[in-house]
N, C-alpha and C positions, 0 to 999 in steps of 0.2 A: 505496499501500498506506499503512495506516492502522494504526493499534491503537486499540482499544477497550477499555474493563472491562465481562466481561460478570457473571455470579454463577453460582457453583457450590454447587449443593444435593448437603449428605450425610444422615446418618441423619436427623442431632440439627440441625442445623446450617449456616446456607449463608453462603457468600465467597465473594469477589472473586477473579477472575483476568481475569487481563490479555490478551487474542490481542491476534490483528494480524487484519485482515481488508483483504480487498480487492475491491473493487467492481472490475466486469467489461462495462467503459462500453462498452469493442469486440468484445461478447463476439460469433458468428457470430448474426446475425438468424434463421438456419431453424431452430432448436435446439426442438424440441419439448421438454413437458417430462419425458415419458420419458424419451428419448431423453440428455437434460441428467439427470437424475438416473440413469440409469445406468454413464453418464461420473464424474459423479463420485463417486461410490460405491465403483465400481472403482478412481478415482487413491486415495482413503480407504484403500484395505487396503492402500496399499504403506507400512508401516510401516519403520522401516531407524533408527539411532540417529545418523544424517548427511541424513537430508531431514527436512525443514518439515513437519511433519505435519498435514492436512487435516481438522479437528475437525468440520466442523457449513458446510451452503450454505441460500444465500437463495434463494428464486428468485420472478421474480413477470415479466410481461408486458416493463415499464421499469424491471426494477431485477434486478441477479444479482446477488448476496456471495456471496465464498467464504471462512470463517472459519474461521485455522489457529494454530499454535502462538505467541506471542510470544518474537522472540531480542531479546535488549534490549540487546546490545553493538556495533549494527550493523553494517556489512557488510566483507564483504574490503579491496575497494576505498578504502572510508575510512579503514581501518586504512593498507592501506600509502600513500594519497597525500594522504591528510589531509580534513578537510571543517570544516563551521562549532563542531563542537559536539567534532573529536577535535586533541587535545595530546598522547596515548600517545608513549612512548617505539619508535623502529625494534624490529620484529621479532627477535628472536637465531635463530640459524637452526635450532633445535631444536623453538619453537614454529611456523617458517615449513613444518619437515617435517613437524610434527602436524596441520599444515592441509588438505596437498594430501594428506596421506594419507584422512584423513577425507574426502575431498571426491573423490578415487577412491572411495573404497568405497562412497559413494554410488552414485554412476553406474556402477557393476560390478551396483549389485544392482539398479537400474532399468532395466538393460539385463541381467542374466542371470537375476534369478532374482526380478524382478515377472510376475502372472499373465501380460500378454501381452507382458512383454519390451518397455517402452516407449523411444521418445525420447526425452529431456530437451527439446532444440532451441535451447535457451538460453543455457549454461553462458557466462557471466560471471563477473567478480570481484564486481560489485554483487549478483550474485543468490547470494553466498554469506556464507551470515550465520555470526556468530561469539556463543557466548557469552561469559561473562568470565573464564571457561578454556581459551577458544581456543579451543573446539572447533567444529567449522565445519557446518552444515546446507545443506542445497541445498535452496532456495526455487524457489517460479516452474513448479513441476513439476504438468504436465498442463498449461497455460496455453494452449500455443501450439497443443493439440489443443481445446480448447474455442476459442482466439479466430478458426479460421480454420476450425473447424469440419470435424463426421467427414469428408463429403463428402470432403472434400483428404485424409482417410487413410487407405492400405491397410496392414495388416499379411499379409503373405507371404515366404517364402524368397526372401533375397536371392539375383539372379540373380549366376553362375560368371560375372566379366571376365578372370581366370585360377585358374589347380587353388587355389589358394590359402584361397579367400572358399567356406564354406561355411555361414555362421552364418546362423539367421533374424534379420532384422530387420526394426521396422518403420521404417514410414518418412511423412512428409506432405511437399506440395508447399510448399515456399518462398514466402512472402508476401514481405514488405519487413522484415526482422531487420536490426539493426545488420551491419553487414558485418566491424566490429571485428573479430571471435570467429569468425568463419562463414568454414567451409572454402571454398577456390574452388570444389569443384563443386556446393557450396550456391550461389552468386551466379549462378549459371545462371538465366534463366526459364525456369518448370516444372518444372527438378530437383525431385528429389527427395534428400528427409534424411534420413539413413542415421546409424545409433548411429555408424560412422568420422567422421561432421558433430562427432559430441559431442566424440568422439575428440579430431580438432583442436581446437574449443575448449578444452578442455580443456587440450592444451598450451601453447595461446598467456596462458590463465592464470598455466598455471608459471611460464613463462619471466617474468611480471607478477613472481610472486611471489620470482623469483632476481633480476631486475634493478632491483629497484622500482620500473621506468619503465610509463609510459603506452602501452597497445599502439596506439597509433596514429601514422599517421605525419607528427608533427608533426617541431619543429626541435630538439625534444632526443634526436632520434633518428636525425638529419641527413637527415629528410625521408623513410625509409625505414622501414616497415612491423618489429613488433619483433621476426617470425617473418626477415624479411631481413636484419636486421640481426646477432642471434643467429648464425643460418648462415652469415653472411659470415666472422664475427669467429672462429668455428672452423674453419672453410673455408681459411683466409690464415693459421690458429697465429696469431692477434694475440692477446694479455695481457689474460686473463678480467679483470682489474682496470678493463678498459672497458668492459663490459659489465653485473659485476656491481655490487650493490647496496653501495655504501660502506661499510654497517653490518655488510656479514658482510667485510669486510676483513679485520679484529681477527681475526676464527673462528678462527685459518690450521688448527685442530685441525679441521675442515672442510671442509677446501677439497677432499679427494677424493669428497667424500658431495656438493660444489655440482657438481663436475662431470658426475659421474655423474646426477644430477638433470639439469643442461642436456641431456644426450643422451638421456634420457627424451625430454624437451618436441622431441625436435628430431624426433624418430621421432616422437610425436604427430602433429606436423605434417611429415611428408611431404607433395609434392604429391601424388603415387599413395595413393586410399583405401587399394588394398589391401595397401599396406608398413605402415599404422598397425595397433601392436600393439591387441590387443582394448582395454578396459578391467580385467579381472580381471590381463592379462597384468603391462596399469600398475601394478595397485595390488602384486601381487604383487612386481614392478622396486623401488617404493617402501617394501616391508615389509625387503625385504633390504641395502637402506640405512638405514634404524631400525639394525637388527642390527648394523653395523658401526660403532657412534656409542660 
């Protein structure tokens, strides 16, 4: 993903516009122009304040580009964990809650209100971009489908594994995405990726925001994945200070809200996908936390 400066024309003047450009070098080679055009135009119709908007595209046999809005403040990953150009102070609790609320609303829109009830397929902190006001924007929406090809996707009513599931979801066969944020059932070769997989990934991002830790199994987490570390802490009723981002410890007033957010994250990352809430439920729960501040 890079940025470029294009030109926007008004009635009587022309001015430069900065935009994001994504080269689809890994796009499925079986796409024909009409199929690609139809898919990209459908993605472009998904418009929400917390989703990076697709503005245009370029198609050629040897080159395919997506042009999106440019979000200038970098990713949530860089804000949390640092980077070459990041020297900002740790995020206060109110800012973190704002970010997860906006991200939840964007995912809820993708799942519930987009024309095809889409699945994002790659929710992670690097795909959540922030503007100067820390408003979150979900990027990468539609990329998994374009990369894997339409033959890897189906849109159908989800089969009931128990009586609790009757929602409609779009699914696709998992290829080789990063497994850090990936739901356990989606790590099995040939498995289907559903909206409940997005919910799991969101739960990992929420834990990442609450702890300030990388979600991998590195030495920082005692060799455990972040989900296992958080779940073990709550199961053994250990002090919250063992896992919470130290930057939040001084915000005593927010302790109850932080604990409730951890419980939401644990619900999102249940091993059984049927036990995970829908993103609408997650979004509503986060909004209720906000009202308590």
